C-alpha positions in Angstrom: 18.2 -5.0 81.0 19.5 -8.1 82.7 17.3 -11.0 81.4 19.0 -13.6 83.6 18.1 -11.6 86.6 14.5 -11.2 85.4 14.3 -15.0 85.1 15.7 -15.4 88.6 13.1 -13.1 90.0 10.3 -14.9 88.1 11.6 -18.3 89.3 11.6 -17.1 93.0 8.1 -15.8 92.5 6.9 -19.0 91.0 8.3 -21.1 93.8 6.6 -18.8 96.4 3.3 -18.8 94.6 3.3 -22.6 94.0 4.1 -23.2 97.7 1.3 -20.9 98.8 -1.2 -22.6 96.5 -0.2 -26.1 97.7 -0.8 -25.1 101.3 -4.1 -23.4 100.3 -5.2 -26.6 98.5 -4.5 -28.6 101.6 -6.7 -26.2 103.6 -9.4 -26.2 100.8 -9.4 -30.0 100.8 -9.9 -30.1 104.6 -12.8 -27.6 104.6 -14.3 -28.8 101.2 -14.3 -25.3 99.8 -12.2 -24.7 96.6 -13.4 -21.1 96.4 -10.6 -20.0 98.6 -8.3 -20.2 95.6 -9.8 -17.0 94.3 -8.7 -15.1 97.4 -5.2 -16.3 97.3 -4.8 -16.0 93.6 -5.3 -12.2 94.2 -3.1 -12.2 97.3 -0.2 -13.9 95.5 0.4 -10.7 93.5 1.4 -8.7 96.6 3.9 -11.5 97.3 5.3 -11.1 93.8 5.4 -7.4 94.3 7.5 -7.6 97.5 9.9 -10.1 95.9 10.3 -8.0 92.8 10.7 -4.7 94.6 13.6 -5.9 96.6 15.3 -8.0 93.9 14.9 -5.8 90.8 17.5 -3.2 89.9 15.4 -0.6 88.0 14.9 3.1 88.7 13.7 3.5 92.3 10.9 6.0 91.6 9.4 3.9 88.8 9.6 0.8 91.0 7.7 2.7 93.8 5.0 3.8 91.3 4.3 0.4 89.7 4.7 -1.5 92.9 2.2 0.9 94.6 -0.3 0.5 91.7 0.0 -3.3 91.7 -0.1 -3.6 95.5 -3.1 -1.4 96.0 -5.2 -3.0 93.2 -4.5 -6.6 94.2 -4.9 -6.0 98.0 -8.2 -4.4 97.3 -9.3 -7.3 95.2 -7.9 -9.9 97.6 -9.7 -8.2 100.6 -13.0 -8.0 98.6 -12.8 -11.7 97.8 -11.8 -12.5 101.4 -15.0 -10.9 102.6 -17.1 -12.7 100.0 -15.5 -16.2 100.4 -14.0 -16.4 103.8 -17.2 -15.1 105.4 -19.1 -18.1 104.0 -16.6 -20.9 104.3 -19.3 -23.5 105.0 -20.9 -22.9 101.6 -18.8 -23.5 98.5 -19.6 -21.2 95.5 -21.8 -22.7 92.8 -19.2 -22.8 90.1 -16.9 -24.9 92.3 -19.7 -27.1 93.4 -20.4 -27.8 89.7 -16.8 -28.7 89.0 -16.8 -31.0 92.0 -19.9 -32.8 90.6 -18.4 -33.0 87.1 -15.0 -34.3 88.4 -16.5 -36.8 90.8 -13.9 -39.0 92.6 -11.1 -37.1 90.9 -12.2 -33.7 92.2 -9.5 -33.2 94.8 -6.7 -34.3 92.5 -8.0 -32.0 89.8 -8.3 -29.1 92.2 -4.7 -29.7 93.2 -3.6 -29.2 89.6 -6.0 -26.3 89.2 -4.5 -24.5 92.2 -1.0 -24.9 90.7 -2.1 -23.6 87.4 -3.4 -20.5 89.3 0.1 -20.0 90.7 1.6 -20.3 87.3 -0.9 -17.8 85.9 0.2 -15.4 88.7 3.7 -15.3 87.4 2.7 -15.2 83.7 0.5 -12.2 84.4 3.3 -10.5 86.3 5.4 -10.2 83.2 4.7 -6.5 82.7 5.7 -6.0 86.3 9.0 -7.8 85.9 9.8 -5.8 82.7 8.9 -2.4 84.2 10.8 -2.8 87.4 14.0 -3.6 85.4 13.8 -0.3 83.5 16.8 1.8 84.7 15.8 5.0 82.8 15.4 8.0 85.2 12.8 9.7 83.0 9.1 8.9 83.5 7.7 8.5 79.9 4.4 9.9 78.7 3.1 6.3 78.2 3.7 5.7 81.9 1.6 8.7 82.8 -1.1 7.4 80.4 -0.9 4.0 82.1 -1.4 5.6 85.5 -4.4 7.5 84.3 -6.1 4.3 82.8 -5.2 2.4 86.0 -7.0 5.0 88.2 -10.2 4.7 86.0 -10.0 0.9 86.2 -9.3 0.8 89.9 -12.2 3.0 90.9 -14.5 1.4 88.3 -13.9 -2.1 89.6 -14.3 -1.0 93.2 -17.6 0.8 92.5 -18.9 -2.2 90.6 -18.0 -4.6 93.4 -19.6 -2.3 96.0 -22.8 -1.9 94.0 -23.2 -5.7 93.6 -22.4 -6.3 97.3 -25.0 -3.7 98.4 -27.6 -5.2 96.0 -27.0 -8.7 97.4 -27.3 -7.5 101.0 -30.9 -6.3 100.5 -33.2 -9.2 101.2 -35.8 -7.7 98.9 -33.5 -8.4 95.9 -33.4 -12.2 96.4 -34.0 -13.9 93.1 -33.5 -10.6 91.2 -30.7 -9.4 88.9 -28.5 -6.4 89.7 -29.0 -4.1 86.8 -28.4 -0.7 88.3 -25.4 1.6 88.4 -22.5 0.2 86.3 -24.4 -3.1 86.0 -27.0 -1.3 83.9 -24.4 -1.0 81.1 -22.6 -4.3 81.4 -23.4 -7.7 82.9 -19.8 -7.9 84.2 -18.5 -4.4 84.8 -16.2 -5.7 87.5 -14.5 -8.1 85.0 -14.2 -5.3 82.4 -12.4 -3.0 84.8 -10.2 -5.8 86.0 -9.1 -6.3 82.4 -8.7 -2.6 82.0 -6.3 -2.6 85.0 -4.0 -5.1 83.1 -4.3 -2.9 80.0 -2.9 -0.1 82.1 0.1 -2.1 83.1 0.7 -3.0 79.4 0.6 0.6 78.3 2.9 1.5 81.2 5.3 -1.2 80.1 5.5 0.1 76.5 7.9 2.8 77.8 10.4 0.0 78.6 12.5 -2.0 76.2 10.7 -5.2 75.2 7.6 -3.8 76.9 5.5 -5.1 74.0 5.8 -8.6 75.5 3.6 -7.3 78.3 0.6 -7.7 76.0 0.5 -11.3 77.2 -1.1 -10.2 80.5 -4.3 -8.4 79.2 -4.6 -11.1 76.5 -4.6 -13.9 79.1 -6.9 -12.0 81.4 -9.3 -11.3 78.5 -9.3 -15.0 77.4 -9.9 -16.2 81.0 -12.6 -13.8 81.7 -14.5 -14.3 78.4 -13.9 -18.0 77.8 -12.9 -19.9 80.9 -13.4 -18.9 84.6 -15.1 -15.5 84.3 -18.1 -14.8 82.3 -19.1 -18.4 81.3 -19.1 -19.8 84.8 -20.8 -16.8 86.2 -23.5 -16.8 83.6 -24.2 -20.5 84.0 -24.6 -20.1 87.7 -27.0 -17.1 87.3 -29.0 -18.9 84.7 -29.4 -21.9 87.2 -30.4 -19.6 90.1 -32.6 -17.1 88.3 -33.3 -18.4 84.8 -36.1 -16.1 83.6 -34.7 -12.8 85.1 -31.2 -13.4 84.0 -32.2 -14.5 80.4 -34.0 -11.2 80.0 -30.9 -9.4 81.4 -28.7 -11.2 78.8 -31.0 -10.1 76.0 -30.7 -6.4 76.8 -27.3 -5.9 78.4 -23.7 -6.1 77.0 -21.8 -9.1 78.4 -18.5 -7.3 79.0 -17.9 -3.9 77.5 -20.1 -1.2 79.1 -22.6 -0.2 76.5 -26.2 1.1 76.1 -29.2 -1.3 76.4 -30.0 -3.4 73.3 -33.3 -2.8 71.5 -33.7 0.6 73.1 
């Protein structure tokens, strides 16, 4: 495995992602909507995919498999976020409105730094991808097949959860209510759980490659971000502000992350 070549690919990816995020920050500043960062965070991964596919020197079949998995998952997420955010550009999401209030006159400067950190996270999270595409072995390992199986469960699980929530929100009769049907009956954030499971699939896939254990950094970072930073905490705060009584009851009976049975039943 040529580590200098891997670093070169990572550097090119970082330059591309940072440039994209700088341009998106300029746009977000103009329209006063920082929520667009979520869309392009997801869409940066297809950019990394294309760069890595053409520059890496691993086994072609393995590259096609992992690139296909990565591209499909992140394009689906990016397009889902596009519909959610771009369709309402005039109204910034509550969590970004809250950050704007907290940061006050420093908001735009802080958002500029925040956007660049998102670009850096893109490259850090792509570590499994860099490692896998450098593997020159012509044999597809059993761990890679297991990774594909887990990825399929995660991909369809996240897509179903997103579609269930979108359908719930479209119904005007559900205004002020909490979505607690389908996968949302078992977890308050099934979409986040399956997003994390997707990265676990990449990690397991990477274990068939020398130094693949380093890929654990991706699901570890994703889990930390989802549980402690931008995922569950921000989402829960926003839901408690918009529907305090209903969401508090939902919190008391439903698992925050891992799908599980109802508490107290």
